[in-house]
C-alpha positions as a Markdown table, in Angstrom:
| # | Residue | x | y | z |
|---|---|---|---|---|
| 1 | Met | 0.0 | 0.0 | 0.0 |
| 2 | Asn | 2.9 | 2.3 | 0.8 |
| 3 | Ser | 4.4 | 1.8 | -2.7 |
| 4 | Asp | 0.9 | 2.6 | -4.2 |
| 5 | Asn | 0.9 | 5.9 | -2.3 |
| 6 | Asn | 4.5 | 6.7 | -3.6 |
| 7 | Asn | 3.4 | 6.0 | -7.2 |
| 8 | Ile | 0.3 | 8.2 | -6.8 |
| 9 | Leu | 2.5 | 11.0 | -5.4 |
| 10 | Lys | 5.0 | 10.7 | -8.3 |
| 11 | Val | 2.2 | 10.8 | -10.9 |
| 12 | Met | 0.7 | 13.9 | -9.1 |
| 13 | Lys | 4.1 | 15.7 | -9.0 |
| 14 | Asn | 4.6 | 15.0 | -12.7 |
| 15 | Leu | 1.1 | 16.2 | -13.5 |
| 16 | Ile | 1.6 | 19.4 | -11.5 |
| 17 | Leu | 4.9 | 20.0 | -13.3 |
| 18 | Asp | 3.4 | 19.4 | -16.7 |
| 19 | Ile | 0.5 | 21.8 | -15.9 |
| 20 | Gly | 3.0 | 24.4 | -14.7 |
| 21 | Ile | 5.1 | 24.2 | -17.9 |
| 22 | Cys | 1.9 | 24.5 | -20.0 |
| 23 | Val | 0.8 | 27.6 | -18.0 |
| 24 | Phe | 4.3 | 29.2 | -18.4 |
| 25 | Ile | 4.3 | 28.6 | -22.2 |
| 26 | Leu | 0.8 | 29.9 | -22.5 |
| 27 | Gly | 1.8 | 33.0 | -20.6 |
| 28 | Leu | 4.7 | 33.7 | -22.9 |
| 29 | Gly | 2.4 | 33.4 | -26.0 |
| 30 | Ile | -0.1 | 35.8 | -24.5 |
| 31 | Ser | 2.5 | 38.4 | -23.6 |
| 32 | Ala | 4.0 | 38.2 | -27.1 |
| 33 | Cys | 0.6 | 38.8 | -28.6 |
| 34 | Lys | 0.0 | 41.8 | -26.4 |
| 35 | Ser | 3.3 | 43.5 | -27.2 |
| 36 | Asn | 2.0 | 45.2 | -30.4 |
| 37 | Thr | 0.4 | 48.5 | -29.5 |
| 38 | Met | -2.3 | 49.7 | -31.8 |
| 39 | Thr | -2.7 | 53.5 | -32.3 |
| 40 | Ser | -5.6 | 53.4 | -34.8 |
| 41 | Lys | -7.3 | 51.0 | -37.1 |
| 42 | Asn | -4.6 | 49.2 | -39.2 |
| 43 | Glu | -1.8 | 51.5 | -38.0 |
| 44 | Gln | 0.8 | 50.1 | -35.6 |
| 45 | Thr | 3.3 | 52.0 | -33.6 |
| 46 | Ile | 6.7 | 50.5 | -34.2 |
| 47 | Thr | 9.2 | 49.6 | -31.6 |
| 48 | Thr | 12.8 | 50.7 | -31.6 |
| 49 | Glu | 13.9 | 47.2 | -32.6 |
| 50 | Ser | 11.9 | 47.2 | -35.8 |
| 51 | Leu | 13.2 | 50.6 | -36.8 |
| 52 | Val | 16.9 | 50.2 | -36.3 |
| 53 | Glu | 19.6 | 48.4 | -38.1 |
| 54 | Lys | 17.6 | 48.3 | -41.3 |
| 55 | Lys | 18.2 | 50.0 | -44.6 |
| 56 | Trp | 15.0 | 52.0 | -45.4 |
| 57 | Lys | 14.8 | 53.0 | -49.1 |
| 58 | Leu | 13.0 | 56.2 | -50.0 |
| 59 | Ile | 10.0 | 55.6 | -52.3 |
| 60 | Glu | 8.0 | 58.8 | -51.8 |
| 61 | Ile | 8.7 | 62.3 | -50.7 |
| 62 | Asn | 6.1 | 65.1 | -50.1 |
| 63 | Gly | 3.4 | 62.9 | -51.7 |
| 64 | Val | 5.4 | 62.3 | -54.9 |
| 65 | Ala | 6.6 | 58.8 | -55.8 |
| 66 | Leu | 10.3 | 58.6 | -56.7 |
| 67 | Ser | 9.4 | 56.4 | -59.6 |
| 68 | Ser | 7.3 | 59.2 | -61.2 |
| 69 | Met | 10.1 | 61.8 | -60.9 |
| 70 | Asn | 11.9 | 62.9 | -64.0 |
| 71 | Pro | 14.8 | 62.6 | -63.8 |
| 72 | Gln | 14.9 | 60.0 | -61.1 |
| 73 | Pro | 17.7 | 60.4 | -58.5 |
| 74 | Ala | 21.0 | 59.0 | -59.7 |
| 75 | Ile | 21.7 | 57.4 | -56.4 |
| 76 | Glu | 19.2 | 55.4 | -54.3 |
| 77 | Ala | 18.2 | 57.5 | -51.3 |
| 78 | Phe | 17.9 | 55.6 | -48.0 |
| 79 | Ile | 18.1 | 56.1 | -44.3 |
| 80 | Leu | 19.7 | 53.8 | -41.7 |
| 81 | Phe | 19.0 | 54.1 | -37.9 |
| 82 | Arg | 21.8 | 52.7 | -35.7 |
| 83 | Ala | 20.9 | 51.6 | -32.2 |
| 84 | Gly | 24.2 | 51.9 | -30.3 |
| 85 | Glu | 24.6 | 55.7 | -30.2 |
| 86 | Asn | 21.3 | 56.6 | -31.8 |
| 87 | Arg | 23.1 | 57.5 | -35.0 |
| 88 | Val | 21.3 | 58.0 | -38.3 |
| 89 | Ser | 23.0 | 57.9 | -41.7 |
| 90 | Gly | 22.2 | 57.4 | -45.4 |
| 91 | Val | 22.1 | 58.9 | -48.8 |
| 92 | Ser | 19.7 | 61.8 | -49.6 |
| 93 | Gly | 19.6 | 61.2 | -53.4 |
| 94 | Cys | 23.1 | 62.7 | -54.1 |
| 95 | Asn | 25.0 | 63.2 | -50.8 |
| 96 | Asn | 25.8 | 61.1 | -47.8 |
| 97 | Phe | 24.4 | 62.3 | -44.5 |
| 98 | Thr | 24.9 | 61.5 | -40.8 |
| 99 | Gly | 23.5 | 62.7 | -37.5 |
| 100 | Thr | 21.6 | 61.6 | -34.4 |
| 101 | Tyr | 18.0 | 60.7 | -33.7 |
| 102 | Lys | 15.9 | 60.6 | -30.5 |
| 103 | Leu | 12.9 | 58.4 | -30.1 |
| 104 | Gly | 10.2 | 59.3 | -27.6 |
| 105 | Ser | 6.9 | 57.9 | -26.3 |
| 106 | Gly | 4.1 | 57.7 | -28.8 |
| 107 | Ala | 6.4 | 57.1 | -31.8 |
| 108 | Thr | 7.9 | 60.5 | -31.6 |
| 109 | Leu | 11.1 | 61.1 | -33.5 |
| 110 | Gln | 13.6 | 64.0 | -33.7 |
| 111 | Phe | 16.8 | 64.4 | -35.7 |
| 112 | Ser | 19.7 | 66.6 | -34.6 |
| 113 | Gly | 23.1 | 67.4 | -35.8 |
| 114 | Val | 22.5 | 66.1 | -39.3 |
| 115 | Ala | 25.3 | 67.0 | -41.7 |
| 116 | Ser | 26.0 | 65.9 | -45.3 |
| 117 | Thr | 28.7 | 66.0 | -47.9 |
| 118 | Arg | 28.4 | 68.8 | -50.4 |
| 119 | Lys | 28.6 | 67.3 | -53.9 |
| 120 | Met | 26.7 | 69.2 | -56.6 |
| 121 | Cys | 24.4 | 67.0 | -58.6 |
| 122 | Ile | 22.5 | 67.6 | -61.8 |
| 123 | Asp | 19.1 | 67.5 | -60.0 |
| 124 | Met | 19.0 | 68.4 | -56.3 |
| 125 | Thr | 15.2 | 68.1 | -55.9 |
| 126 | Val | 15.2 | 64.9 | -53.7 |
| 127 | Glu | 18.3 | 66.1 | -52.0 |
| 128 | Asp | 16.8 | 69.4 | -50.9 |
| 129 | Gln | 13.6 | 67.8 | -49.8 |
| 130 | Met | 15.4 | 65.1 | -47.8 |
| 131 | Asn | 17.4 | 67.8 | -46.0 |
| 132 | Lys | 14.2 | 69.6 | -44.9 |
| 133 | Leu | 12.9 | 66.3 | -43.5 |
| 134 | Phe | 15.4 | 66.3 | -40.7 |
| 135 | Gln | 14.2 | 69.7 | -39.5 |
| 136 | Thr | 10.5 | 68.9 | -39.6 |
| 137 | Val | 9.9 | 65.3 | -38.8 |
| 138 | Asp | 8.3 | 64.7 | -35.4 |
| 139 | Ser | 6.9 | 61.2 | -35.5 |
| 140 | Tyr | 6.9 | 57.9 | -37.5 |
| 141 | Thr | 4.8 | 54.8 | -38.1 |
| 142 | Ile | 5.2 | 51.5 | -39.9 |
| 143 | Gln | 2.2 | 50.2 | -41.7 |
| 144 | Glu | 2.4 | 47.1 | -43.9 |
| 145 | Gly | 6.2 | 47.3 | -44.1 |
| 146 | Ile | 6.3 | 51.0 | -45.0 |
| 147 | Leu | 8.1 | 53.5 | -42.8 |
| 148 | Ser | 6.4 | 56.9 | -42.8 |
| 149 | Leu | 8.1 | 59.9 | -41.4 |
| 150 | Lys | 5.6 | 62.5 | -40.4 |
| 151 | Gln | 5.0 | 66.0 | -39.2 |
| 152 | Gly | 1.8 | 65.9 | -37.2 |
| 153 | Ala | -0.7 | 63.9 | -39.4 |
| 154 | Thr | 1.1 | 64.8 | -42.6 |
| 155 | Val | 3.3 | 62.1 | -44.2 |
| 156 | Leu | 6.5 | 63.7 | -45.4 |
| 157 | Ala | 8.3 | 60.7 | -46.7 |
| 158 | Arg | 7.8 | 56.9 | -47.1 |
| 159 | Phe | 10.4 | 54.2 | -47.1 |
| 160 | Val | 10.5 | 50.4 | -47.7 |
| 161 | Leu | 13.0 | 47.8 | -46.7 |
């Protein structure tokens, strides 16, 4: 009878352990699902991790698609956010740029100390507009893989990976 009690205790301990493991795994899954913060219907505030260490290619600036510009920029314009020192760098259609950025609550974004090389290009349209971005951007979003840099509710530029 004593060995029957020991067997029952072993089975109960194993059952409790199995239930505990299941609850732990379920809790991890639920917390992962809750980590996305919704700001409005179909618009998601992005986290720092999804913004940084990725090359975002410019596809639209001030409502005009780069593909419809004539002439198109000679060099692909892009922006790259580095996490370590909050550095930003890239190409603004002609020149290279570098500076710093600061992320705040509610997907706010500020650039500072942005400087660029001074090559003269045939068409400086995209270049000039990109340089103005750094002074006016105050927030960002990612929706369906598109990074939008904004001033208030106005989208100033869109980028893709």
